[in-house]
N, C-alpha and C positions, 0 to 999 in steps of 0.2 A: 504494499500499500503506500502511496506518495505521501510524504510529509503534510502536503497542503490538503489531501483529502482526510486525512485524519483530523486535522485541525478544524476543517469545515464541518465534521461530524462533531467535534468536541462543542461546536456553537449552537447547535440544534437545542432547544428547549422545548418545554411542553406547556401547553395551555389548558385550563380546565374552563370549558365552554358549557353554557346552558342556552337552550332556544330562546328565541325572544317573545316577550310577553306583550301580547296585542289586547286591545279592548274586548276582542271577540276570544281571548284566550292565548294559549299557547301554539306555536306554529314549529312543530320539531322537523318539518320539511323545508324550512326557510332556508335559503343559502347561508352557508357556514359564515361567510362574511357578515352577516345580519346577526348572528350569536353574540351573547353577552359575555365577555372573560370574567371568571369568577377567582382564578388565580393563576401563577405562572411558577413551572418548577423546573429543576435542572434535570430530571430524570423521569422516564414514562412511570416507574414504579412508584415514584414519590405523587405523580399526579393521579394514578390510578387508586392509590390508597385515599386521597382526597375526593376523587369522583363516589368512591365506594362509602365513605362516610357521609358526603352529600346525597347519595342515594337512601341510604338508611334512614337519615333524617326526614327525605320525602315520603318514604313509607310509613313513617311514624306520624309524620302530619297530617298525611291523608288516610288515616287509621288504617292502614292496610297490613299494619302489625304491631304487636304490642312494643312499647319502651317509654323511655321518659324523653319528651321532646326538649327539654331543658338540656339534659346530658347530652343528647345526640347534636343538637342544633344551637344552643345557647340559650341565654336569658331573653325573655320577652317571645319565645317560641312556645305555641300549645296546639295540639291536634285540631283538626278542622271540626271534630263532634264537640269540643269544648264550647264554640262559639254559639250563641242562641241566635245571631243575627245572620240571617242567610247569605247577605251581600259580604259579610266577614268570611264567613267559612268557605265562601265561593273563590275569595281572594287566595286564602291559604291553600284549598285544593289547587289552583292554577301554581301556586309558589310550590307545592308539593311535586307537581307533574313534573315542572320546569326542573326541578333538582333531580328527579328520578330519570330525567331525558340526557342528563350531563354527560359528556364527552371529553375525553382528553384527544387533543390535536397538538401534532409536531407544529413548531412555530415556524417552520418552513413550507407548510400545507399551502399550495398554490389557492387553495379554496377560501382562505382568510382572506386574500386580496379582492375577492369579487370581481366584477366586470370591468 
């Protein structure tokens, strides 16, 4: 392997991306360039660990599995079923789906640039 190729590979990082949130809901089919960055990581493994934690948080917020939302998601988070106001519950449901759809993407992925 040429030294310049090794150096180029060392510069690649990873983004934790979530689909965009629109008034109509989540669009996980939107172009990757429209997705929101939730974190940046040096390795794919670190990004995948964060993605897994975010997905676990989303499942708890969506009442899809038992768990403590504060432990998994942080202070201020509670499951969708804990809200009496339907609009607030819907917002938490959208956030949960957004988290469950998170992906790790290489920083040099051409889909991040868009058209």
